[in-house]
FITI-370202 format. One line per field, with one value per residue (C-alpha): x, y, z; residue number from 1. Coordinates in nm, 4 decimals, always signed. Each point is the difference from the previous one (the first is absolute). Example, Ala and Ser with C-alpha at 12.3 -4.5 7.8 and 13.67 -1.06 7.14 Angstrom:
xx <- c(+1.2300, +0.1370)
yy <- c(-0.4500, +0.3440)
zz <- c(+0.7800, -0.0660)
nr <- c(1, 2)
//
This chain:
xx <- c(-10.0181, +0.1466, +0.3598, -0.0795, -0.1227, +0.2779, +0.2742, -0.2019, +0.0014, +0.4010, +0.0604, -0.1770, +0.1792, +0.3332, -0.0938, -0.1217, +0.3151, +0.2348, -0.1884, +0.1050, +0.3322, +0.1011, -0.2217, +0.1214, +0.2061, +0.0626, +0.3629, -0.1027, -0.1599, +0.3212, +0.1930, -0.2166, +0.0118, +0.3682, +0.0085, -0.2201, +0.2109, +0.2925, -0.1744, -0.1338, -0.3383, -0.2095, -0.2719, -0.3383, +0.0637, +0.3369, +0.1230, +0.1319, +0.1520, -0.1493, -0.3828, -0.0433, +0.3150, -0.1655, -0.1335, +0.3486, +0.1545, -0.3158, +0.1186, +0.3563, +0.1335, -0.1483, +0.3455, +0.0256, +0.1453, -0.1328, +0.3600, -0.0956, -0.3231, +0.0989, +0.2428, -0.2807, -0.2072, +0.2385, +0.0473, -0.3843, -0.0065, +0.2685, -0.1475, -0.3231, +0.1472, +0.1901, -0.3770, -0.1322, +0.2419, -0.1227, -0.3707, -0.1060, -0.3654, +0.0523, +0.3200, -0.1369, -0.2954, +0.2471, +0.2285, -0.2740, -0.1534, +0.3607, +0.0708, -0.3895, +0.0381, +0.3387, -0.1576, +0.2589, -0.1169, +0.3156, +0.0152, -0.3452, +0.0616, +0.3285, -0.2215, -0.2807, +0.2865, +0.1944, -0.3251, -0.1163, +0.3530, -0.0423, -0.3471, -0.2355, -0.3414, -0.2132, -0.2216, +0.3062, +0.1742, -0.2911, -0.0382, +0.3886, -0.0192, -0.2885, +0.1380, +0.3392, -0.1991, -0.1801, +0.3390, +0.1863, -0.3025, -0.0816, +0.3430, +0.0635, +0.2370, +0.3682, -0.1484, -0.0700, -0.2742, +0.1652, -0.2325, +0.1937, +0.0228, -0.3653, -0.0906, +0.2048, -0.1762, -0.3452, +0.1124, +0.0814, -0.3327, -0.2085, +0.1983, -0.0891, -0.3439, -0.1342, -0.3663, +0.1255, +0.2804, +0.0053, -0.2174, +0.2272, +0.3205, -0.1324, -0.1187, +0.3207, +0.1835, -0.2541, +0.1165, +0.3268, -0.0388, +0.1350, -0.2910, +0.1131, -0.0297, -0.3364, -0.1293, +0.0764, -0.2064, -0.2684, -0.0549, +0.0251, -0.3041, -0.2012, -0.0142, -0.0275, -0.2446, -0.1044, -0.0715, +0.3301, +0.0166, +0.0389, -0.1104, -0.3432, -0.1809, +0.1277, +0.3581, -0.1059, -0.1146, +0.3392, +0.2025, -0.1774, +0.0404, +0.3930, +0.0072, -0.1517, +0.2232, +0.3285, -0.1206, -0.0874, +0.3617, +0.2118, +0.1147, +0.1211, -0.1574, -0.0045, -0.2184, -0.3538, -0.2718, -0.2573, +0.0637, +0.0107, -0.3451, -0.1286, +0.1574, -0.1347, -0.3601, +0.0417, +0.0836, -0.2528, -0.3067, +0.1064, +0.0802, -0.2269, +0.0796, +0.0647, -0.0537, +0.3382, +0.1900, -0.0116, -0.0970, -0.1275, -0.2281, +0.0697, +0.3770, +0.1032, -0.0043, +0.2915, +0.2595, +0.2405, -0.2049, -0.2019, +0.3181, +0.1345, -0.3532, -0.0519, +0.3356, -0.0616, -0.3339, +0.1390, +0.2880, -0.2241, -0.2714, +0.2766, +0.0664, -0.3402, -0.0486, +0.2878, -0.1738, -0.2628, -0.3917, -0.0690, +0.3157, -0.1286, -0.3443, +0.1157, +0.2476, -0.3255, -0.2260, +0.2875, +0.0509, -0.3843, -0.0439, +0.0258, +0.1600, +0.2784, +0.1178, +0.3884, +0.1276, -0.1563, +0.1270, +0.3459, +0.0288, -0.0617, +0.2965, +0.0582, +0.2070, +0.0645, -0.2043, +0.2168, -0.0629, +0.2595, +0.1267, -0.0297, +0.3216, +0.1557, +0.2583, +0.2765, +0.3425, +0.0705, +0.0590, -0.3310, -0.1360, -0.0197, -0.2265, -0.3291, +0.1149, -0.1319, -0.2232, -0.0186, +0.2358, -0.2601, -0.1373, +0.3371, -0.0252, +0.2509, -0.0135, -0.2203, +0.1131, +0.0905, -0.1557, +0.1829, +0.2195, +0.2344, +0.3922, +0.1680, +0.4051, +0.2270, -0.1009, -0.3437, +0.1896, +0.0649, +0.3950, +0.0444, +0.3742, +0.0658, +0.3425, -0.0240, +0.1615, +0.0181, -0.1915, +0.2738, +0.0721, -0.4006, +0.0247, +0.2772, -0.1624, -0.3652, +0.0604, +0.0871, -0.3626, -0.1717, -0.1544, -0.1648, -0.3360, -0.1156, -0.3625, -0.1684, -0.3468, -0.0519, +0.0791, -0.0395, +0.3562, +0.1216, +0.3367, +0.0613, +0.2105, -0.0020, +0.1658, +0.1845, -0.0641, +0.0948, +0.2241, -0.3349, -0.2581, -0.0366, -0.2863, -0.1265, -0.3523, -0.2737, -0.0605, +0.3403, -0.1323, -0.1804, +0.0509, +0.0573, +0.2197, +0.1632, +0.2293, +0.3691, +0.2237, +0.2979, +0.3362, +0.3293, +0.0671, -0.2685, -0.3476, -0.1914, -0.3569, -0.2594, -0.3726, -0.2099, -0.0182, -0.2630, -0.2079, -0.2545, -0.0709, -0.2274, +0.2889, +0.2525, +0.2378, +0.1677, +0.2503, +0.2050, +0.1878, +0.3245, +0.0893, +0.3727, +0.1783, +0.0706, +0.3468, -0.1168, -0.2951, -0.1636, -0.0112, -0.0471, -0.3298, -0.1926, -0.3556, -0.2045, -0.0850, +0.3364, +0.0782, +0.0462, -0.1499, +0.2809, +0.2799, +0.1906, -0.0641, +0.1174, -0.1805, +0.1921, -0.1465, +0.0125, -0.1864, -0.0226, +0.1776, +0.3376, +0.1020, +0.0491, -0.0380, -0.0055, -0.2024, -0.0282, -0.2558, -0.1907, -0.2832, -0.2638, -0.2982, -0.1188, -0.3638, -0.2508, -0.2313, -0.2498, +0.1587, +0.3304, +0.3166, +0.1852, +0.3299, -0.0647, +0.3634, +0.1510, +0.2692, -0.0248, -0.2027, -0.0180, -0.1575, +0.1585, +0.0701, -0.3091, +0.1070, +0.2964, +0.1463, -0.0403, +0.2930, +0.0918, +0.3619, +0.1016, -0.0955, -0.3185, -0.2900, -0.3076, -0.2272, -0.0561, -0.0209, -0.3532, -0.1570, +0.0159, -0.2473, +0.0406, -0.1661, +0.2070, +0.3688, +0.1897, -0.2849, +0.1300, -0.1231, +0.1644, -0.2222, +0.1604, +0.2122, -0.2584, -0.2531, +0.2428, -0.0073, -0.3605)
yy <- c(-0.9305, -0.1243, -0.0002, +0.4021, +0.0726, -0.1380, +0.1640, +0.3296, -0.0195, -0.1124, +0.3348, +0.1982, -0.1512, +0.0578, +0.3605, +0.0558, -0.1480, +0.2195, +0.3139, -0.0608, -0.1142, +0.3709, +0.1843, +0.2365, -0.2315, -0.2715, -0.0410, +0.0985, +0.2950, +0.1194, -0.0969, +0.2194, +0.2844, -0.0130, +0.0273, +0.2875, +0.1865, -0.0308, +0.1057, +0.3190, -0.0816, +0.2074, -0.2084, +0.0849, +0.0400, +0.0508, -0.2180, +0.1320, -0.1602, +0.0103, -0.0941, -0.1239, -0.1817, -0.3388, +0.1449, +0.0670, -0.3159, -0.1834, +0.2177, -0.0904, -0.2330, -0.1906, +0.0491, +0.3552, +0.1977, +0.3678, +0.1551, -0.2034, +0.0922, +0.3753, -0.0909, -0.1030, +0.2981, +0.2379, -0.1601, +0.0131, +0.3731, +0.0509, -0.2167, +0.2140, +0.3479, -0.0617, -0.1340, +0.3535, +0.2000, -0.1517, +0.1277, -0.3644, +0.0204, -0.3284, +0.1118, +0.2957, -0.1710, -0.2505, +0.2509, +0.1934, -0.3092, -0.0629, +0.3281, +0.0712, -0.3536, +0.1431, +0.3394, +0.1769, +0.3100, +0.1235, -0.3264, +0.0649, +0.3622, -0.1231, -0.2510, +0.2200, +0.2695, -0.2537, -0.1121, +0.3536, +0.0431, -0.3141, -0.1348, +0.0778, -0.1352, +0.3001, -0.1325, -0.1159, +0.3249, +0.1757, -0.1821, -0.0042, +0.3616, +0.0163, -0.2028, +0.1622, +0.3417, -0.1378, -0.1418, +0.3447, +0.2087, -0.2054, -0.1324, -0.3519, -0.1969, +0.0744, +0.2255, +0.3314, +0.2707, +0.1515, +0.2687, +0.0543, -0.3574, -0.0630, +0.2895, -0.1714, -0.3154, +0.1580, +0.1628, -0.3260, -0.1207, +0.2773, -0.0751, -0.3969, +0.0614, +0.3413, -0.0943, -0.0894, +0.2380, +0.2816, +0.2416, -0.1021, +0.0992, +0.3278, +0.0998, -0.0776, +0.2041, +0.3062, -0.0199, +0.0118, +0.2804, -0.2126, +0.1140, -0.1616, -0.3386, +0.0817, +0.1744, -0.3072, -0.2189, +0.2272, +0.0557, -0.3773, -0.0465, +0.3041, -0.1120, -0.3757, -0.1435, -0.2725, +0.0005, -0.0248, -0.2352, +0.1188, +0.3626, +0.1393, +0.2986, +0.2087, -0.1154, +0.1338, +0.3198, +0.0454, -0.0812, +0.2634, +0.2588, -0.0854, +0.0243, +0.3432, +0.1241, -0.1391, +0.1705, +0.3303, +0.0244, -0.1483, -0.3145, -0.2862, +0.1082, +0.3068, +0.2636, +0.0378, +0.1708, -0.1018, -0.3682, +0.0402, +0.1636, -0.3021, -0.2398, +0.2373, -0.0182, -0.3804, -0.0550, +0.2438, -0.1810, -0.2951, +0.1858, -0.0513, +0.3688, +0.1753, +0.3580, -0.0786, -0.1895, -0.3181, -0.3576, -0.0604, +0.1600, +0.1887, +0.0358, +0.2418, -0.3125, -0.1227, +0.3008, -0.1679, -0.0262, +0.3382, +0.1892, -0.1755, +0.0446, +0.3681, +0.0967, -0.1747, +0.1698, +0.3584, -0.0688, -0.1053, +0.2601, +0.2705, -0.1173, -0.0349, +0.3536, +0.0893, -0.1744, +0.2068, -0.0978, +0.0063, -0.2436, -0.2542, +0.0236, -0.1260, -0.2677, -0.1135, -0.0402, -0.1849, -0.2531, -0.0501, -0.0144, -0.3934, +0.0943, +0.1943, -0.0767, -0.0580, -0.0637, +0.3510, +0.1788, -0.1537, +0.1410, +0.3566, +0.2348, +0.0825, +0.2976, +0.0698, +0.3474, +0.2318, +0.1464, +0.1492, -0.2234, +0.0970, -0.1243, -0.0370, +0.2802, -0.1213, +0.0076, +0.2047, +0.3370, +0.0855, +0.3062, +0.1459, -0.2591, +0.2139, +0.2310, -0.0554, -0.2484, -0.3689, -0.2403, -0.1478, +0.3638, +0.1225, -0.2593, -0.2551, -0.3710, -0.2520, -0.2017, -0.3545, -0.2683, -0.2104, -0.2666, -0.1574, +0.0382, -0.2702, -0.0911, -0.0832, +0.2368, -0.1992, -0.3123, +0.0480, -0.0771, +0.1897, +0.0397, -0.0840, +0.1234, +0.2968, +0.3326, +0.3367, +0.2700, +0.1724, -0.3300, +0.0079, +0.3502, -0.0538, -0.3514, +0.1685, +0.3784, -0.0507, -0.1237, +0.2675, +0.2977, +0.3375, -0.0087, +0.2985, +0.0347, +0.3278, +0.0763, +0.3562, +0.1839, -0.3285, -0.1477, -0.3026, -0.0872, -0.3390, -0.3067, -0.3518, -0.3100, -0.1859, -0.3721, -0.1199, +0.1844, +0.1708, +0.0061, +0.1761, +0.0151, +0.3098, +0.1479, +0.1251, +0.3046, +0.1407, -0.0517, +0.2643, -0.0913, -0.4096, +0.0378, +0.3266, -0.1009, +0.1233, -0.2148, +0.2229, -0.0773, +0.1776, +0.1420, -0.2371, +0.0115, -0.2692, -0.0244, -0.2660, -0.0870, -0.1779, -0.3853, -0.0827, +0.1564, -0.0242, +0.3087, -0.1000, -0.2106, +0.2566, -0.2246, +0.1011, -0.1698, +0.2214, -0.0957, +0.1893, +0.1027, -0.1425, -0.2470, +0.0730, -0.0214, -0.1718, -0.1536, -0.2083, -0.3821, -0.1426, +0.0458, -0.1372, -0.0088, +0.1471, -0.3269, -0.0468, +0.3375, -0.0067, +0.2662, +0.1923, -0.0858, +0.2801, +0.1544, +0.3179, +0.2132, +0.1442, +0.2625, +0.3587, +0.1950, +0.3514, -0.0087, -0.1173, -0.3012, -0.3612, +0.0873, -0.3002, -0.0128, -0.2662, -0.1536, -0.3038, -0.2118, +0.1738, -0.2607, -0.1818, +0.1359, -0.0978, +0.2594, -0.0458, -0.3105, +0.1131, -0.0515, +0.2654, +0.0520, +0.2440, +0.1562, +0.2652, +0.0800, +0.3545, +0.1083, +0.3481, +0.1628, -0.1915, -0.3143, -0.1481, -0.3107, -0.0478, -0.3212, -0.1433, -0.2723, -0.2363, -0.0814, -0.1929, +0.2253, -0.1895, +0.2492, -0.0737, +0.3082, +0.3074, +0.3247, +0.1305, +0.2387, +0.1194, +0.0787, +0.4049, +0.0142, -0.2584, -0.0725, -0.2059, -0.1751, -0.1122, -0.2262, -0.2133, -0.1987, -0.3806, -0.0780, -0.3266, +0.2389, +0.1068, -0.4078, -0.0739)
zz <- c(-5.5119, +0.3255, -0.1334, -0.1280, +0.3528, +0.2079, -0.2410, +0.0489, +0.3618, -0.0033, -0.1785, +0.2351, +0.2776, -0.1618, -0.0489, +0.3355, +0.1222, -0.2327, +0.0986, +0.3858, -0.0784, -0.1640, +0.2516, +0.2736, +0.2552, -0.2536, -0.0874, -0.3795, +0.1416, +0.2221, -0.3175, -0.2268, +0.2694, +0.0018, -0.3913, +0.0138, +0.2475, -0.2160, -0.2840, +0.1259, +0.0487, +0.2519, +0.1960, +0.0511, +0.3838, +0.1637, +0.2886, +0.3093, +0.3087, +0.3167, +0.0438, -0.3499, -0.0211, -0.0873, -0.3190, -0.0908, +0.0851, -0.2000, -0.2846, +0.0029, +0.2759, +0.3000, +0.1768, -0.1037, +0.3006, +0.0538, -0.1405, -0.2831, -0.0474, +0.0557, -0.2835, -0.2434, +0.1215, -0.0973, -0.3099, -0.0730, +0.0772, -0.2409, -0.2945, +0.0909, +0.0053, -0.3396, -0.1402, +0.1588, -0.1773, -0.3423, +0.1013, +0.0945, +0.1839, +0.1911, +0.1385, +0.1043, +0.1807, +0.1386, +0.1384, +0.1569, +0.1848, +0.1435, +0.1107, +0.1189, +0.1984, +0.1784, +0.0820, -0.2213, -0.1372, -0.1041, -0.2190, -0.1247, -0.1030, -0.1925, -0.1650, -0.1067, -0.1085, -0.2295, -0.1660, -0.0852, -0.1455, -0.1994, -0.0428, -0.2690, +0.1266, +0.0714, +0.2560, +0.2085, -0.0593, +0.1374, +0.2647, +0.0891, -0.0110, +0.2093, +0.2529, -0.0038, +0.0983, +0.2949, +0.1185, -0.0090, +0.1088, +0.3005, +0.0791, +0.1143, +0.2571, -0.1558, -0.2731, +0.1147, -0.1830, -0.2760, -0.1564, -0.3173, -0.0632, +0.0965, -0.2812, -0.2604, +0.0475, +0.0164, -0.3566, -0.1252, +0.0991, -0.1627, -0.3121, -0.0021, +0.1438, -0.0298, +0.0574, +0.4097, +0.0585, -0.2566, +0.2476, +0.2999, -0.1971, -0.1563, +0.3677, +0.1414, -0.2412, -0.0043, +0.3713, -0.0594, -0.2399, -0.2796, -0.2519, -0.3357, +0.1245, +0.1546, -0.2962, -0.2047, +0.2112, +0.0579, -0.3502, -0.0522, +0.2484, -0.1406, -0.3224, +0.0412, -0.2560, +0.2454, +0.3952, +0.1966, +0.2820, +0.3356, -0.1352, +0.1432, -0.1182, +0.2663, -0.1463, -0.3273, +0.1522, +0.1785, -0.3203, -0.1978, +0.2551, +0.0588, -0.4206, +0.0083, +0.2684, -0.1860, -0.3159, +0.1635, +0.1847, -0.2729, +0.2058, -0.1611, -0.3384, -0.1800, +0.1491, -0.1856, +0.2008, -0.2683, +0.0397, +0.3764, -0.0270, -0.1932, +0.2822, +0.2960, -0.1571, -0.0454, +0.3574, +0.1226, -0.1812, +0.2189, +0.3257, +0.2905, +0.1267, -0.3442, +0.1751, +0.1952, -0.2864, +0.2468, -0.1381, +0.3515, +0.2362, +0.3395, -0.1220, +0.3058, +0.2243, -0.1222, +0.0464, -0.2840, -0.2736, +0.0982, -0.0220, -0.3303, -0.1859, +0.0935, -0.1079, -0.3318, -0.0396, +0.0618, -0.2227, -0.2745, +0.0584, -0.0288, -0.3429, -0.1120, +0.1131, -0.2589, -0.2613, +0.0439, -0.0166, -0.3790, -0.0539, +0.2720, -0.1373, -0.3507, +0.1895, +0.1874, -0.3069, -0.1626, +0.3079, -0.0321, -0.3777, -0.1067, -0.3133, +0.1649, +0.3348, +0.0682, -0.3412, -0.1003, +0.3022, +0.0007, -0.3760, +0.0903, +0.0507, +0.3253, +0.1130, +0.3553, +0.0965, +0.1795, +0.3609, +0.2235, +0.2613, +0.3691, +0.1144, +0.3198, +0.0626, -0.2671, +0.0764, -0.3188, -0.1123, -0.1764, +0.1714, -0.3400, -0.1069, +0.1095, -0.2548, -0.3494, -0.1583, +0.0685, -0.2212, -0.2225, -0.0553, -0.1454, -0.2578, +0.1217, -0.1175, +0.1589, +0.2983, -0.0565, +0.2208, +0.2524, -0.0858, +0.2725, -0.0349, -0.0698, -0.0234, +0.2612, +0.2803, +0.0089, +0.0440, +0.3768, -0.0244, +0.2870, +0.1267, +0.3118, +0.1165, +0.2676, -0.1199, +0.1584, -0.1093, -0.1984, -0.1856, -0.1281, -0.0826, -0.2218, -0.1296, -0.0541, -0.0522, -0.3865, -0.0332, +0.1360, -0.2392, +0.0749, -0.2127, -0.1745, -0.1593, -0.1123, -0.1656, -0.0481, +0.3147, +0.2014, +0.0762, +0.2614, +0.0764, +0.1883, -0.0053, -0.1927, +0.0625, -0.3263, +0.0230, -0.3732, -0.2670, -0.1244, +0.2845, +0.3157, +0.2694, +0.1418, +0.1319, -0.2564, +0.2002, -0.1166, -0.3861, -0.1975, -0.3532, -0.0259, -0.3368, +0.1168, +0.3011, +0.0789, +0.1919, +0.1290, +0.1762, +0.0276, -0.3596, -0.1591, -0.1013, -0.1808, -0.1372, +0.1218, -0.0074, +0.2098, -0.0570, +0.2154, +0.2483, +0.2840, +0.1470, +0.2496, +0.1785, -0.1307, -0.1559, -0.3395, -0.2137, -0.2043, -0.3292, -0.1187, -0.3396, +0.0494, +0.2210, +0.3519, +0.2042, +0.3033, +0.1348, +0.2766, -0.0186, +0.3260, +0.2198, +0.2788, +0.0332, +0.2876, +0.1803, +0.0602, +0.1759, +0.3873, +0.1765, +0.1708, -0.2425, -0.1585, -0.3219, -0.2216, -0.2317, -0.3048, -0.2039, -0.0950, +0.2686, -0.1049, -0.2852, +0.1694, -0.2012, +0.1576, +0.3809, +0.2360, +0.3045, +0.2298, +0.2415, +0.0598, -0.0831, +0.2261, -0.1007, -0.3375, -0.0920, -0.2624, -0.1672, -0.2539, -0.0829, -0.0309, +0.2181, +0.1496, +0.2484, +0.2568, +0.0870, +0.1912, -0.2432, -0.1195, -0.2738, -0.1495, -0.3148, -0.2948, +0.1587, -0.1521, -0.2470, +0.1809, +0.1464, +0.3295, +0.0358, +0.2786, +0.1357, -0.2728, -0.2651, -0.0950, -0.1076, +0.1839, -0.0531, -0.2005, +0.2243, -0.0530, +0.2771, +0.3455, +0.2718, +0.0291, +0.3478, +0.1461, +0.1189, -0.2715, -0.1512, -0.3607, -0.1953, -0.3222, -0.2435, +0.0676, -0.3151, +0.0055, -0.1508, -0.3328, -0.0484, -0.0114)
nr <- c(1, 2, 3, 4, 5, 6, 7, 8, 9, 10, 11, 12, 13, 14, 15, 16, 17, 18, 19, 20, 21, 22, 23, 24, 25, 26, 27, 28, 29, 30, 31, 32, 33, 34, 35, 36, 37, 38, 39, 40, 41, 42, 43, 44, 45, 46, 47, 48, 49, 50, 51, 52, 53, 54, 55, 56, 57, 58, 59, 60, 61, 62, 63, 64, 65, 66, 67, 68, 69, 70, 71, 72, 73, 74, 75, 76, 77, 78, 79, 80, 81, 82, 83, 84, 85, 86, 87, 88, 89, 90, 91, 92, 93, 94, 95, 96, 97, 98, 99, 100, 101, 102, 103, 104, 105, 106, 107, 108, 109, 110, 111, 112, 113, 114, 115, 116, 117, 118, 119, 120, 121, 122, 123, 124, 125, 126, 127, 128, 129, 130, 131, 132, 133, 134, 135, 136, 137, 138, 139, 140, 141, 142, 143, 144, 145, 146, 147, 148, 149, 150, 151, 152, 153, 154, 155, 156, 157, 158, 159, 160, 161, 162, 163, 164, 165, 166, 167, 168, 169, 170, 171, 172, 173, 174, 175, 176, 177, 178, 179, 180, 181, 182, 183, 184, 185, 186, 187, 188, 189, 190, 191, 192, 193, 194, 195, 196, 197, 198, 199, 200, 201, 202, 203, 204, 205, 206, 207, 208, 209, 210, 211, 212, 213, 214, 215, 216, 217, 218, 219, 220, 221, 222, 223, 224, 225, 226, 227, 228, 229, 230, 231, 232, 233, 234, 235, 236, 237, 238, 239, 240, 241, 242, 243, 244, 245, 246, 247, 248, 249, 250, 251, 252, 253, 254, 255, 256, 257, 258, 259, 260, 261, 262, 263, 264, 265, 266, 267, 268, 269, 270, 271, 272, 273, 274, 275, 276, 277, 278, 279, 280, 281, 282, 283, 284, 285, 286, 287, 288, 289, 290, 291, 292, 293, 294, 295, 296, 297, 298, 299, 300, 301, 302, 303, 304, 305, 306, 307, 308, 309, 310, 311, 312, 313, 314, 315, 316, 317, 318, 319, 320, 321, 322, 323, 324, 325, 326, 327, 328, 329, 330, 331, 332, 333, 334, 335, 336, 337, 338, 339, 340, 341, 342, 343, 344, 345, 346, 347, 348, 349, 350, 351, 352, 353, 354, 355, 356, 357, 358, 359, 360, 361, 362, 363, 364, 365, 366, 367, 368, 369, 370, 371, 372, 373, 374, 375, 376, 377, 378, 379, 380, 381, 382, 383, 384, 385, 386, 387, 388, 389, 390, 391, 392, 393, 394, 395, 396, 397, 398, 399, 400, 401, 402, 403, 404, 405, 406, 407, 408, 409, 410, 411, 412, 413, 414, 415, 416, 417, 418, 419, 420, 421, 422, 423, 424, 425, 426, 427, 428, 429, 430, 431, 432, 433, 434, 435, 436, 437, 438, 439, 440, 441, 442, 443, 444, 445, 446, 447, 448, 449, 450, 451, 452, 453, 454, 455, 456, 457, 458, 459, 460, 461, 462, 463, 464, 465, 466, 467, 468, 469, 470, 471, 472, 473, 474, 475, 476, 477, 478, 479, 480, 481, 482, 483, 484, 485, 486, 487, 488, 489, 490, 491, 492, 493, 494, 495, 496, 497, 498, 499, 500, 501, 502, 503, 504, 505, 506, 507, 508, 509, 510, 511, 512, 513, 514, 515, 516, 517, 518, 519, 520, 521, 522, 523, 524, 525, 526, 527, 528, 529, 530, 531, 532)
//
């Protein structure tokens, strides 16, 4: 027994000695570190010369110089970056520890961005996108704030962890008028089968009222006042102040909230008046019935009721509109709902060359058409801008019959119909029966325009084909959630639906209306509005 005990003790001592002989700082451990370095292994922490030089010497060589340690460090970084490019989580953590210790926020951001491209662990992806969102939103030394990158990172965070970030992303997109993305996440929250993290009853109330507004106005979703009313009733049932359509009490203390909610309430109530008390009573009963609800209401056939729009003074030749009944009373086809424009013009591939106005006119006048629309005794004449071989943008107030539109140019007439319409926003997209010879492919969004830069309107004022008037961007405006460009470029009857162009020939807006009581107070709908 004593011999066995002696043998066991000897083996234990040998194991301890061997373990020490291969640990950090030993010759065997240093040989192993060199082998790992050559084999492309990413260590659990990366050495760096300077205040922690001793750990580097223990790993590689007691006699290593600072330059030598810097070389080892660079090779470790390369190994870890190669491993990160394969989605390795250990490499992610090693690199983050290194860059945070160096207070290098650019390195931190680059590491997170690489993992978002290459990684697969959902938890780590959510963490990476959330951290990137904070970095880009707040900025850091060497990493200035970047709102677009912050928003993109928040979008990824919402994708990987909807419970924590879906509402924040949806609200951010709603504030930017990017309603399709906002709608997707609002619906996700509204119909979640389980309680969503970090989302309170107040949040759910807000989500329902915003969904109601999106459905009523056709923003980011097909317009449907029936479904909008369902969500409106849902939200009001949770609201602290349903009389004012607000989820909180005393909303007038918050000027921005009060303004937004008051405008939303007015817009929805105008639509409910058009539905009528009988229809709203039927919908309210379906909302309250346990065997009906949303599925039943969504299955109903919604058709937008007609009501003459009280437009601002349009820049169109429509004096004859007052004579004769309204379009729907003439038996014209139903109006299509709104769907955003696609194609090159919405890709924001703007031209950058500087042209003189005669060159802009030569480049763009072929894309400008006269629009003629009639219904009974009512008729309008205005303009439209071709943006693809068979698509044009114009104003809805020019159109009487959505399937009976005539496009005119010198010696040519083409039939067209309304492909998509937002009559409240005065946005209409036309589709032609044959190919158009010229169209605009480049555009600039409102956010890129500068107040004071030169612009020119090309349209058909008073039936005078393709006339150009010069001006400048007087201001960028927002009205009822839509972006407008105020300009002093002259607009006359017939100019509605024409194009507003910058000095490179990029389409920036569709000329729409003027303030009759002012001097040179003319407005164009920003081209962004046709793309969202």
